[in-house]
TIRO-2110 file (N, C-alpha, C; in Angstrom, 1 decimal):
// TIRO-2110
-36.1, 59.6, 71.3, N, 1, A
-35.0, 59.7, 70.9, CA, 1, A
-35.3, 60.1, 69.4, C, 1, A
-34.4, 61.1, 68.6, N, 2, A
-34.4, 61.3, 67.2, CA, 2, A
-34.3, 60.1, 66.5, C, 2, A
-35.1, 60.0, 65.0, N, 3, A
-34.7, 59.4, 64.1, CA, 3, A
-34.3, 59.9, 63.3, C, 3, A
-33.1, 59.1, 62.6, N, 4, A
-32.4, 59.6, 61.4, CA, 4, A
-33.3, 59.3, 60.2, C, 4, A
-33.4, 60.2, 59.0, N, 5, A
-34.3, 60.0, 58.4, CA, 5, A
-33.8, 59.0, 57.3, C, 5, A
-34.9, 58.2, 56.8, N, 6, A
-34.4, 57.1, 55.7, CA, 6, A
-33.7, 57.6, 54.6, C, 6, A
-34.2, 58.7, 54.0, N, 7, A
-33.2, 59.2, 53.1, CA, 7, A
-32.1, 59.8, 53.3, C, 7, A
-31.9, 60.4, 54.7, N, 8, A
-30.7, 60.4, 55.0, CA, 8, A
-29.6, 59.1, 55.3, C, 8, A
-30.0, 58.1, 55.5, N, 9, A
-29.6, 56.9, 55.7, CA, 9, A
-28.9, 56.5, 54.2, C, 9, A
-30.0, 56.3, 53.4, N, 10, A
-29.5, 55.8, 51.9, CA, 10, A
-28.4, 56.7, 51.3, C, 10, A
-28.6, 58.0, 51.5, N, 11, A
-27.7, 58.8, 51.2, CA, 11, A
-26.3, 58.6, 51.6, C, 11, A
-26.0, 58.1, 52.5, N, 12, A
-25.1, 57.9, 53.4, CA, 12, A
-24.4, 56.5, 53.0, C, 12, A
-25.3, 55.7, 52.8, N, 13, A
-24.8, 54.2, 52.4, CA, 13, A
-24.1, 54.3, 50.9, C, 13, A
-24.9, 55.5, 49.9, N, 14, A
-24.3, 55.4, 48.7, CA, 14, A
-23.1, 56.3, 48.7, C, 14, A
-22.7, 57.3, 49.9, N, 15, A
-21.7, 57.8, 49.5, CA, 15, A
-20.5, 57.4, 50.3, C, 15, A
-20.6, 56.6, 51.4, N, 16, A
-19.5, 55.9, 52.0, CA, 16, A
-19.5, 54.4, 51.9, C, 16, A
-18.1, 54.2, 51.7, N, 17, A
-17.8, 52.8, 51.6, CA, 17, A
-17.7, 52.1, 53.0, C, 17, A
-18.1, 51.0, 53.3, N, 18, A
-17.5, 50.5, 54.6, CA, 18, A
-16.4, 50.1, 54.7, C, 18, A
-15.7, 49.5, 53.4, N, 19, A
-14.2, 49.3, 53.2, CA, 19, A
-13.3, 50.4, 53.7, C, 19, A
-13.4, 51.5, 53.0, N, 20, A
-12.9, 52.8, 53.3, CA, 20, A
-12.7, 53.2, 54.9, C, 20, A
-14.0, 52.9, 55.2, N, 21, A
-14.0, 53.3, 56.8, CA, 21, A
-13.0, 52.3, 57.7, C, 21, A
-13.3, 50.9, 57.4, N, 22, A
-12.6, 50.1, 58.2, CA, 22, A
-11.3, 50.4, 57.8, C, 22, A
-10.8, 50.4, 56.6, N, 23, A
-9.1, 50.4, 56.4, CA, 23, A
-8.6, 51.9, 57.2, C, 23, A
-9.4, 53.0, 56.9, N, 24, A
-9.1, 54.2, 57.8, CA, 24, A
-8.8, 54.0, 59.2, C, 24, A
-9.5, 52.7, 59.5, N, 25, A
-8.7, 52.5, 61.1, CA, 25, A
-7.8, 51.6, 61.4, C, 25, A
-7.2, 51.5, 60.3, N, 26, A
-6.0, 50.8, 60.0, CA, 26, A
-5.8, 48.7, 60.2, C, 26, A
-7.0, 48.4, 60.0, N, 27, A
-7.5, 47.1, 59.8, CA, 27, A
-7.0, 46.5, 58.8, C, 27, A
-6.5, 45.5, 58.3, N, 28, A
-6.3, 44.9, 57.2, CA, 28, A
-7.7, 44.4, 56.6, C, 28, A
-7.9, 44.2, 55.6, N, 29, A
-9.4, 43.9, 54.8, CA, 29, A
-9.1, 42.4, 54.1, C, 29, A
-9.8, 41.2, 54.6, N, 30, A
-9.5, 40.2, 53.9, CA, 30, A
-10.6, 39.8, 52.8, C, 30, A
-10.6, 39.5, 51.8, N, 31, A
-11.8, 38.7, 51.1, CA, 31, A
-12.1, 37.3, 51.0, C, 31, A
-13.1, 37.1, 51.5, N, 32, A
-13.0, 35.2, 51.6, CA, 32, A
-15.0, 35.1, 51.1, C, 32, A
-14.7, 34.6, 49.9, N, 33, A
-15.8, 34.5, 48.8, CA, 33, A
-16.3, 35.8, 48.5, C, 33, A
-17.8, 36.1, 48.9, N, 34, A
-18.3, 36.9, 48.9, CA, 34, A
-18.2, 38.5, 49.9, C, 34, A
-17.7, 37.7, 50.9, N, 35, A
-18.0, 38.3, 52.4, CA, 35, A
-16.4, 39.1, 52.5, C, 35, A
-16.4, 39.8, 53.4, N, 36, A
-14.9, 40.4, 53.9, CA, 36, A
-14.8, 40.6, 55.1, C, 36, A
-13.6, 40.0, 55.7, N, 37, A
-13.3, 39.7, 57.4, CA, 37, A
-12.3, 40.7, 57.5, C, 37, A
-12.0, 41.0, 59.0, N, 38, A
-11.1, 41.9, 59.5, CA, 38, A
-11.2, 41.6, 61.4, C, 38, A
-10.1, 42.2, 61.6, N, 39, A
-10.3, 42.3, 63.1, CA, 39, A
-11.4, 43.0, 63.5, C, 39, A
-12.1, 42.8, 64.7, N, 40, A
-13.1, 43.8, 64.9, CA, 40, A
-12.4, 45.3, 65.4, C, 40, A
-13.1, 46.2, 65.0, N, 41, A
-12.4, 47.7, 65.4, CA, 41, A
-12.5, 48.3, 66.7, C, 41, A
-13.5, 47.4, 67.5, N, 42, A
-14.4, 47.8, 68.6, CA, 42, A
-13.6, 47.1, 69.8, C, 42, A
-13.1, 45.9, 69.4, N, 43, A
-12.1, 45.4, 70.7, CA, 43, A
-10.9, 44.9, 70.4, C, 43, A
-9.9, 44.4, 71.4, N, 44, A
-8.8, 43.7, 70.8, CA, 44, A
-9.3, 42.3, 70.2, C, 44, A
-8.6, 41.9, 69.6, N, 45, A
-8.7, 40.4, 69.3, CA, 45, A
-7.6, 40.1, 68.0, C, 45, A
-7.0, 39.0, 68.1, N, 46, A
-6.1, 38.5, 67.2, CA, 46, A
-6.8, 37.8, 65.9, C, 46, A
-7.8, 37.6, 65.7, N, 47, A
-8.1, 36.7, 64.5, CA, 47, A
-9.6, 37.5, 64.2, C, 47, A
-9.9, 37.3, 62.8, N, 48, A
-10.8, 37.8, 62.0, CA, 48, A
-12.3, 37.4, 62.7, C, 48, A
-12.9, 38.6, 63.8, N, 49, A
-14.2, 38.5, 64.0, CA, 49, A
-15.3, 39.4, 63.4, C, 49, A
-14.7, 40.2, 62.4, N, 50, A
-16.1, 40.8, 62.2, CA, 50, A
-16.1, 40.7, 60.6, C, 50, A
-17.5, 40.3, 60.1, N, 51, A
-17.6, 39.6, 59.1, CA, 51, A
-18.8, 40.4, 58.4, C, 51, A
-18.4, 40.8, 57.2, N, 52, A
-19.7, 41.8, 56.7, CA, 52, A
-19.9, 41.3, 55.0, C, 52, A
-21.2, 41.1, 54.5, N, 53, A
-21.0, 40.8, 53.1, CA, 53, A
-21.8, 42.0, 52.2, C, 53, A
-21.3, 42.0, 50.9, N, 54, A
-21.8, 43.0, 50.2, CA, 54, A
-22.8, 42.6, 49.1, C, 54, A
-24.1, 43.2, 49.0, N, 55, A
-24.9, 42.8, 48.3, CA, 55, A
-25.0, 43.7, 47.1, C, 55, A
-24.4, 43.4, 46.0, N, 56, A
-24.5, 44.2, 44.4, CA, 56, A
-25.1, 43.5, 43.6, C, 56, A
END
């Protein structure tokens, strides 16, 4: 299986905001401390089950 070059991954991380991708799927984002939470876009659920942290 081909690997995506590290340089390409770093470029994408700089150019694409995770928040924008999730909002584009119609999911509402909520801030909880330093973390973001929302319903998982990969399956049906009623509560926030997708959490991620931003390290800036």
